[in-house]
C-alpha positions as CSV (number, residue, x, y, z in Angstrom):
1,X,56.2,104.6,-157.4
2,X,55.6,107.4,-155.3
3,X,52.6,106.8,-153.5
4,X,53.9,103.1,-152.7
5,X,56.9,104.4,-151.4
6,X,56.6,107.0,-149.0
7,X,52.5,107.8,-148.5
8,X,52.7,104.6,-145.5
9,X,50.1,105.7,-143.6
10,X,47.2,103.1,-143.0
11,X,44.5,103.3,-146.2
12,X,42.2,104.6,-143.5
13,X,44.2,106.4,-141.3
14,X,43.5,110.5,-141.2
15,X,46.4,111.7,-143.6
16,X,45.1,115.5,-143.8
17,X,42.7,118.0,-142.1
18,X,41.6,121.0,-143.1
19,X,39.0,123.8,-141.5
20,X,37.0,120.4,-140.0
21,X,37.4,118.4,-143.1
22,X,40.0,115.2,-143.6
23,X,40.8,112.6,-146.1
24,X,42.6,109.3,-145.4
25,X,45.5,107.8,-147.1
26,X,43.2,106.1,-149.1
27,X,41.6,109.5,-150.3
28,X,44.9,111.5,-150.5
29,X,46.6,108.7,-153.3
30,X,42.9,108.3,-155.4
31,X,43.2,112.3,-155.5
32,X,46.6,112.8,-156.4
33,X,46.6,109.9,-159.1
34,X,43.5,111.3,-160.8
35,X,45.3,114.8,-161.2
36,X,48.7,112.9,-161.8
37,X,46.6,110.9,-164.9
38,X,45.3,114.6,-166.3
39,X,49.2,115.7,-166.1
40,X,50.3,112.6,-168.1
41,X,47.4,112.5,-170.6
42,X,47.9,117.0,-171.4
43,X,52.1,115.8,-171.2
44,X,52.4,118.8,-169.0
45,X,55.4,119.3,-168.2
46,X,56.4,122.3,-165.9
47,X,53.1,123.3,-163.7
48,X,53.0,126.3,-161.4
49,X,50.7,125.9,-158.2
50,X,49.5,128.6,-156.3
51,X,46.9,127.8,-153.0
52,X,46.4,129.2,-149.9
53,X,47.2,126.0,-147.3
54,X,44.8,123.0,-148.1
55,X,44.3,120.1,-149.7
56,X,44.2,120.9,-153.4
57,X,48.3,122.3,-152.0
58,X,49.4,119.3,-151.3
59,X,47.9,117.1,-154.0
60,X,49.1,119.5,-156.4
61,X,52.3,118.9,-155.3
62,X,52.5,115.4,-155.3
63,X,50.7,115.0,-158.0
64,X,53.4,116.7,-160.1
65,X,55.9,114.3,-158.3
66,X,53.9,110.9,-159.8
67,X,53.6,112.0,-163.0
68,X,57.3,113.4,-162.9
69,X,56.3,116.4,-164.0
70,X,58.0,119.8,-162.6
71,X,56.0,121.7,-160.1
72,X,56.5,125.6,-159.0
73,X,55.3,127.0,-156.1
74,X,54.1,130.5,-156.6
75,X,54.4,132.4,-153.2
76,X,51.3,134.0,-152.7
77,X,53.2,136.6,-150.2
78,X,54.9,137.2,-153.6
79,X,54.2,140.2,-155.2
80,X,52.9,140.2,-158.9
81,X,56.4,141.3,-160.6
82,X,57.7,138.4,-158.1
83,X,55.3,136.0,-159.9
84,X,55.5,137.3,-163.1
85,X,59.2,136.5,-163.0
86,X,58.7,133.2,-161.3
87,X,56.3,132.2,-164.2
88,X,58.7,134.0,-166.7
89,X,61.6,132.2,-165.9
90,X,60.0,128.8,-165.4
91,X,58.0,129.1,-168.4
92,X,55.3,127.1,-167.0
93,X,52.3,125.6,-169.1
94,X,49.4,125.3,-166.6
95,X,49.0,127.6,-163.5
96,X,47.0,125.1,-161.2
97,X,44.8,127.3,-158.1
98,X,41.8,127.8,-156.6
99,X,41.3,131.4,-156.7
100,X,40.3,133.5,-160.3
101,X,43.0,134.1,-162.7
102,X,45.5,136.2,-163.0
103,X,45.3,139.0,-165.9
104,X,48.4,137.2,-167.6
105,X,46.6,133.7,-167.6
106,X,43.9,132.3,-170.0
107,X,40.6,132.8,-169.2
108,X,39.6,129.2,-170.2
109,X,39.2,126.7,-166.9
110,X,40.2,123.6,-166.8
111,X,38.8,121.2,-163.9
112,X,41.4,119.2,-163.4
113,X,40.3,117.3,-160.0
114,X,37.4,116.2,-158.9
115,X,38.2,115.6,-155.2
116,X,39.7,118.7,-154.5
117,X,38.6,121.9,-155.7
118,X,41.7,122.3,-158.4
119,X,41.3,124.5,-161.6
120,X,43.8,125.1,-164.6
121,X,44.9,127.6,-166.4
122,X,46.8,127.7,-169.3
123,X,49.9,129.9,-169.7
124,X,51.5,131.2,-172.8
125,X,55.1,129.8,-172.8
126,X,57.6,128.9,-174.4
127,X,59.5,125.4,-173.2
128,X,63.0,126.1,-175.6
129,X,63.7,129.0,-173.5
130,X,63.9,127.0,-170.1
131,X,67.1,125.3,-169.2
132,X,67.3,123.5,-166.0
133,X,68.9,120.0,-165.1
134,X,67.8,116.7,-165.9
135,X,65.7,115.1,-162.8
136,X,64.2,118.3,-161.6
137,X,60.7,118.5,-160.1
138,X,60.2,120.9,-158.1
139,X,62.0,124.8,-158.4
140,X,62.2,126.8,-155.4
141,X,62.4,130.2,-155.4
142,X,64.0,132.2,-153.0
143,X,62.1,134.9,-151.2
144,X,63.5,137.8,-152.2
145,X,67.1,137.5,-152.0
146,X,67.3,140.0,-155.0
147,X,64.7,141.7,-156.6
148,X,64.1,139.0,-158.7
149,X,63.9,135.9,-157.1
150,X,65.9,133.0,-157.6
151,X,64.8,129.4,-159.1
152,X,66.5,126.3,-157.2
153,X,66.1,123.3,-158.6
154,X,65.5,120.0,-156.8
155,X,64.5,115.9,-157.7
156,X,62.2,114.4,-155.7
157,X,64.7,112.3,-154.6
158,X,66.8,114.9,-152.2
159,X,63.4,116.3,-150.8
160,X,62.3,112.7,-149.5
161,X,65.7,112.2,-148.4
162,X,65.4,115.1,-145.6
163,X,61.9,114.6,-145.4
164,X,63.1,110.7,-144.3
165,X,65.6,112.3,-142.0
166,X,63.2,114.5,-140.8
167,X,60.6,111.9,-139.2
168,X,62.9,110.0,-137.6
169,X,64.1,113.3,-135.4
170,X,60.4,113.4,-134.5
171,X,60.9,110.8,-132.0
172,X,57.8,110.0,-131.5
173,X,55.0,107.6,-131.9
174,X,52.1,109.3,-133.7
175,X,52.6,113.1,-135.6
176,X,49.5,115.3,-135.7
177,X,51.7,118.0,-137.2
178,X,50.1,121.9,-137.4
179,X,51.4,123.9,-140.5
180,X,51.9,127.2,-139.2
181,X,54.2,128.5,-142.0
182,X,52.5,128.5,-145.9
183,X,53.4,125.3,-147.8
184,X,55.3,127.5,-150.9
185,X,58.1,128.1,-148.0
186,X,60.5,124.8,-148.9
187,X,60.6,124.3,-144.9
188,X,57.1,124.0,-144.6
189,X,56.5,121.8,-147.5
190,X,59.4,119.3,-146.7
191,X,59.4,119.2,-143.0
192,X,55.7,120.0,-142.1
193,X,54.2,117.8,-145.0
194,X,56.6,115.3,-146.4
195,X,58.2,114.3,-142.6
196,X,54.6,113.3,-141.5
197,X,53.1,111.9,-144.7
198,X,56.1,109.3,-144.4
199,X,55.5,109.4,-140.6
200,X,52.5,108.2,-141.1
201,X,50.8,110.9,-139.3
202,X,48.8,113.8,-139.8
203,X,49.1,117.0,-141.7
204,X,46.8,119.7,-140.1
205,X,46.6,122.6,-143.0
206,X,44.6,126.4,-142.2
207,X,44.1,129.1,-144.3
208,X,46.0,132.1,-143.7
209,X,43.0,134.0,-142.3
210,X,42.6,131.2,-139.9
211,X,46.4,131.3,-138.8
212,X,46.3,134.9,-137.8
213,X,48.3,136.3,-141.3
214,X,47.6,138.8,-144.2
215,X,50.5,138.2,-146.5
216,X,53.7,137.1,-145.0
217,X,52.6,139.1,-142.0
218,X,51.2,137.9,-138.4
219,X,48.0,140.3,-138.1
220,X,46.3,138.0,-135.5
221,X,48.6,136.6,-133.0
222,X,44.8,135.4,-130.8
223,X,44.3,133.1,-134.1
224,X,47.6,131.8,-133.7
225,X,46.9,130.8,-130.5
226,X,43.8,129.6,-130.4
227,X,44.5,127.1,-133.5
228,X,47.1,125.4,-131.6
229,X,44.5,125.0,-128.9
230,X,42.1,123.6,-130.9
231,X,44.6,121.2,-133.0
232,X,46.4,120.2,-129.9
233,X,49.4,119.4,-132.4
234,X,52.3,117.1,-131.5
235,X,54.5,119.7,-133.6
236,X,54.8,122.9,-135.1
237,X,58.2,124.6,-137.6
238,X,58.4,128.4,-136.0
239,X,60.4,131.3,-137.5
240,X,61.9,133.1,-134.9
241,X,59.6,136.0,-134.7
242,X,56.6,133.3,-134.5
243,X,58.5,132.2,-131.3
244,X,58.3,135.2,-129.8
245,X,54.4,135.5,-130.1
246,X,54.1,132.1,-128.3
247,X,56.6,133.6,-125.5
248,X,54.7,136.5,-124.9
249,X,51.2,134.6,-125.3
250,X,52.7,132.2,-122.1
251,X,54.0,135.8,-120.6
252,X,50.2,136.6,-120.3
253,X,49.1,133.3,-119.1
254,X,48.9,130.9,-122.0
255,X,49.8,126.9,-121.2
256,X,51.1,125.5,-124.2
257,X,48.8,121.8,-124.7
258,X,50.8,118.9,-123.6
259,X,50.2,117.4,-126.8
260,X,52.7,119.8,-127.9
261,X,56.5,117.9,-127.9
262,X,58.8,119.3,-130.5
263,X,58.5,122.9,-131.4
264,X,61.6,122.9,-134.9
265,X,62.5,127.1,-134.7
266,X,64.1,128.1,-138.0
267,X,64.3,130.2,-141.0
268,X,66.5,132.9,-139.4
269,X,68.9,133.7,-136.5
270,X,67.3,132.4,-133.2
271,X,68.8,134.4,-130.2
272,X,70.2,132.0,-127.4
273,X,68.3,134.2,-124.6
274,X,65.0,133.6,-126.5
275,X,65.2,130.2,-126.7
276,X,66.3,130.2,-123.2
277,X,62.9,132.1,-122.1
278,X,61.0,129.6,-124.6
279,X,62.4,126.5,-122.6
280,X,61.9,127.8,-119.0
281,X,58.5,128.2,-120.0
282,X,57.5,124.7,-121.3
283,X,58.1,125.1,-124.7
284,X,60.1,122.3,-126.4
285,X,62.2,124.5,-129.2
286,X,64.4,122.6,-131.0
287,X,66.7,125.0,-133.5
288,X,67.5,123.7,-136.7
289,X,69.5,125.7,-139.7
290,X,69.1,124.6,-143.6
291,X,68.8,127.2,-147.2
292,X,67.0,126.0,-150.5
293,X,70.0,125.2,-151.8
294,X,70.8,122.1,-149.2
295,X,67.3,121.5,-150.0
296,X,65.6,122.9,-146.8
297,X,67.0,121.5,-143.2
298,X,70.6,120.8,-142.8
299,X,71.4,120.5,-138.8
300,X,68.4,120.3,-136.5
301,X,68.9,119.8,-132.0
302,X,66.6,117.4,-131.1
303,X,65.4,115.5,-127.8
304,X,68.4,113.2,-127.5
305,X,70.9,116.4,-128.2
306,X,69.4,119.9,-127.8
307,X,72.5,122.4,-127.3
308,X,71.2,125.9,-127.1
309,X,72.7,128.3,-128.8
310,X,73.8,126.3,-132.0
311,X,71.9,125.3,-134.9
312,X,72.7,121.3,-134.0
313,X,74.1,118.0,-135.6
314,X,73.9,117.2,-139.3
315,X,70.6,115.1,-140.1
316,X,71.7,111.9,-141.8
317,X,71.2,113.1,-145.2
318,X,74.2,115.3,-145.5
319,X,77.3,116.0,-144.0
320,X,79.1,119.9,-143.0
321,X,82.4,121.2,-143.2
322,X,84.0,124.4,-142.8
323,X,86.2,125.5,-145.3
324,X,87.7,129.3,-144.3
325,X,85.4,129.6,-141.8
326,X,82.4,129.2,-144.3
327,X,80.0,126.3,-144.1
328,X,79.8,124.1,-147.2
329,X,77.3,121.3,-147.1
330,X,77.8,117.7,-149.4
331,X,75.9,114.9,-149.5
332,X,72.5,115.9,-150.9
333,X,71.8,119.4,-152.2
334,X,70.1,120.9,-155.1
335,X,70.8,120.0,-159.0
336,X,71.7,124.1,-159.9
337,X,69.7,127.4,-160.5
338,X,67.4,127.3,-162.9
339,X,68.2,128.7,-166.7
340,X,72.2,128.8,-165.3
341,X,74.1,126.3,-166.9
342,X,77.1,127.0,-164.7
343,X,75.7,126.2,-161.8
344,X,74.5,122.9,-162.5
345,X,74.9,119.7,-160.8
346,X,77.2,120.7,-158.2
347,X,79.6,118.5,-155.9
348,X,79.1,121.0,-152.9
349,X,76.9,123.7,-151.5
350,X,78.7,126.6,-150.3
351,X,76.5,128.7,-147.7
352,X,77.8,131.8,-147.4
353,X,77.6,131.4,-144.1
354,X,80.5,131.3,-141.1
355,X,80.4,128.6,-138.2
356,X,82.3,126.4,-136.2
357,X,81.5,121.9,-136.0
358,X,83.0,121.2,-132.3
359,X,81.7,117.5,-131.3
360,X,79.8,117.2,-134.9
361,X,77.4,120.8,-133.5
362,X,76.9,123.3,-136.0
363,X,77.4,127.0,-134.8
364,X,77.1,130.1,-136.8
365,X,78.6,133.2,-136.5
366,X,77.4,135.2,-139.3
367,X,77.0,135.6,-143.0
368,X,80.0,136.5,-145.9
369,X,76.9,137.1,-148.3
370,X,75.4,140.4,-148.1
371,X,71.8,138.9,-147.3
372,X,69.6,139.5,-144.4
373,X,67.2,137.7,-143.0
374,X,64.1,138.7,-141.5
375,X,62.5,137.5,-138.2
376,X,60.3,135.6,-140.5
377,X,62.5,134.0,-142.2
378,X,62.6,135.8,-145.2
379,X,65.9,136.9,-147.5
380,X,66.1,140.2,-147.8
381,X,68.8,141.9,-150.0
382,X,69.6,145.9,-149.0
383,X,71.0,146.4,-151.8
384,X,68.0,145.8,-154.0
385,X,65.7,148.1,-151.7
386,X,68.5,150.7,-151.5
387,X,68.6,151.1,-155.1
388,X,65.1,151.8,-155.6
389,X,65.1,154.3,-152.8
390,X,68.1,155.5,-154.1
391,X,66.1,155.9,-157.4
392,X,63.8,158.1,-156.3
393,X,66.0,160.9,-156.6
394,X,65.6,162.3,-153.3
395,X,68.3,160.6,-150.9
396,X,71.9,160.6,-151.4
397,X,72.8,157.5,-149.4
398,X,70.7,154.9,-148.3
399,X,71.3,151.9,-145.6
400,X,68.2,149.5,-145.1
401,X,68.5,147.2,-142.0
402,X,65.9,143.9,-141.2
403,X,68.4,141.3,-139.9
404,X,66.0,139.2,-137.5
405,X,63.8,142.0,-137.0
406,X,59.6,141.7,-138.7
407,X,60.1,144.4,-140.8
408,X,63.0,146.8,-142.4
409,X,64.0,150.0,-141.3
410,X,66.5,152.8,-143.2
411,X,69.1,154.7,-142.8
412,X,68.4,157.6,-144.9
413,X,70.7,161.1,-145.8
414,X,68.5,163.4,-148.2
415,X,69.8,164.3,-151.4
416,X,69.8,167.9,-149.7
417,X,69.1,170.1,-147.1
418,X,65.6,171.1,-149.1
419,X,64.0,167.6,-149.2
420,X,61.4,167.6,-146.6
421,X,60.3,164.8,-144.1
422,X,57.6,165.0,-146.0
423,X,58.9,164.6,-149.5
424,X,60.7,161.2,-148.1
425,X,57.6,159.9,-146.3
426,X,56.1,160.5,-150.0
427,X,59.1,158.6,-151.7
428,X,59.1,155.4,-149.5
429,X,55.5,155.1,-149.8
430,X,55.7,154.7,-153.4
431,X,58.6,152.7,-153.1
432,X,56.9,150.5,-151.2
433,X,54.6,149.7,-153.7
434,X,56.6,148.1,-155.6
435,X,58.2,145.6,-152.9
436,X,56.5,142.2,-151.2
437,X,55.3,143.0,-147.8
438,X,58.6,141.6,-146.3
439,X,61.0,144.2,-147.9
440,X,59.2,147.8,-147.1
441,X,60.2,150.0,-145.0
442,X,58.0,151.1,-141.7
443,X,60.4,153.2,-140.2
444,X,63.2,155.5,-140.6
445,X,65.7,157.9,-139.0
446,X,67.5,161.3,-141.3
447,X,71.1,160.6,-140.3
448,X,74.1,162.8,-141.5
449,X,76.1,161.7,-144.5
450,X,78.4,158.8,-144.2
451,X,82.1,159.8,-145.1
452,X,85.8,158.8,-144.8
453,X,86.3,161.3,-142.4
454,X,83.6,159.6,-140.1
455,X,84.5,156.4,-140.9
456,X,82.0,155.4,-142.4
457,X,82.4,155.5,-146.1
458,X,85.7,153.7,-148.3
459,X,87.8,156.3,-149.8
460,X,86.2,154.9,-153.2
461,X,83.0,155.8,-152.0
462,X,81.6,152.2,-150.8
463,X,79.6,152.3,-147.4
464,X,80.6,150.4,-144.7
465,X,77.8,148.5,-144.0
466,X,78.9,146.5,-141.0
467,X,80.3,150.0,-139.6
468,X,76.8,152.3,-140.0
469,X,74.5,149.6,-139.1
470,X,77.0,149.2,-135.1
471,X,77.7,153.5,-134.8
472,X,73.5,154.0,-135.3
473,X,72.9,150.1,-132.9
474,X,71.0,152.8,-130.8
475,X,68.9,154.4,-133.1
476,X,67.7,151.1,-135.1
477,X,67.1,149.3,-131.5
478,X,64.7,153.2,-130.9
479,X,63.2,152.6,-134.7
480,X,62.2,148.9,-133.8
481,X,61.5,149.6,-130.2
482,X,59.5,153.0,-130.3
483,X,56.5,153.3,-133.2
484,X,56.8,156.9,-131.4
485,X,60.2,157.1,-131.8
486,X,61.4,161.0,-132.4
487,X,64.2,161.3,-134.0
488,X,67.3,163.9,-134.3
489,X,69.8,164.2,-136.8
490,X,73.0,164.8,-135.9
491,X,75.0,168.0,-136.5
492,X,77.1,167.9,-139.3
493,X,80.1,169.6,-140.8
494,X,79.7,172.2,-143.1
495,X,76.3,172.4,-142.2
496,X,74.9,172.7,-146.0
497,X,75.3,169.0,-146.5
498,X,72.7,168.3,-144.2
499,X,69.5,169.3,-142.7
500,X,68.8,169.4,-139.0
501,X,65.5,168.1,-138.0
502,X,62.9,166.5,-135.8
503,X,60.7,163.6,-137.2
504,X,57.8,162.3,-135.1
505,X,56.4,158.9,-136.3
506,X,52.8,157.1,-135.3
507,X,51.2,160.5,-136.4
């Protein structure tokens, strides 16, 4: 049984804390058993959960496992369109939440757990239209690697194997972990909840507002720093953007709590310079690597082996090798993609990432897949955003960029010289309404057309993305560096093919 096997803390010890309240391991087990009983009694097989970081999220997640039902986390930072896609693809029978029901849910409310505030809303479902691998107990949807997120099917066993490896990597007698990322993020779900509970430690939970977040964006860094000071955690998990926030706070005089002994950094590429700066400020940072298909964390630097600029060594639950430059993972991985039978029960995972392994230490060098990962760890397909922008009718060519950056910027070629900058602003504003916040365009520059003559277009009309990004590296840097950036378009030939304009941002 799940409760006996994985929740190892003493019954009287505190398992979860949230906004001044706590649940002991005994109370947590009782709440899980109560909700699991409701799931079993009502013969529910697939359940969507939509909560901010809270007791309810953890209870709902673990109760699904206890009842051997499939849990489908519904990220609150996803757009409504993406959330509806998840529910449509998974055909969940119920939505568990503590908020108002979405328009597509039944208005009939059932209180399904008394210990914590959890209510259930019936959803219209067609179980015959769903195809998932046997043993699927969680479907985590990728955060926008395409316009329609893809469901990654995971077993309970595979998730707890990763948690066991991470628990050993903590190298701490006592774990008091503060969750700074949304629990719908698989990394925080497994490394931030499962691993500490398996260790017999305490998981500290805080709402998005208390963490300084609005959607997926950090809008109040002071709240984040204040929360760390208040909780005095032993460990946190950060994406590179949040590490930069902590580093900036240090430069302003903030002193990290002495309790903090392990900061795991992942979700996106981390600059070795940034890691070195963080370590110089006394931040105990350790870079790791993983992906949803490999059940979150595959490699991690630890106190025993911390090589700055690398992703560390493979954790004990899996093995890595390099095939034609690409990182391949075996030993513990996903069961397949939801509703894609051809993907079921893979023998290995081809990551699409390029790297080398020396003395067991993985160093990444890029990606084969044309997917960008922003500094918050969100997967973004540039083609998805570009296709929407091209559909506006005002643009001829588009290149979107957000790699290791907090938001997206774009290089734009207008459809005609008569397109005004105001017209482009309006088109982007309309497109942004269709996108989740992490995929929205926040700055842009109008540039000369990409052509075979200037080396930025193939003879068949395909934009040479890498060459464009290299060619305009200075422009891209300026778009991020200065919100008052003034852009001057390049002179192009013939003159009628582009407009020479001056664009001022931040007005």
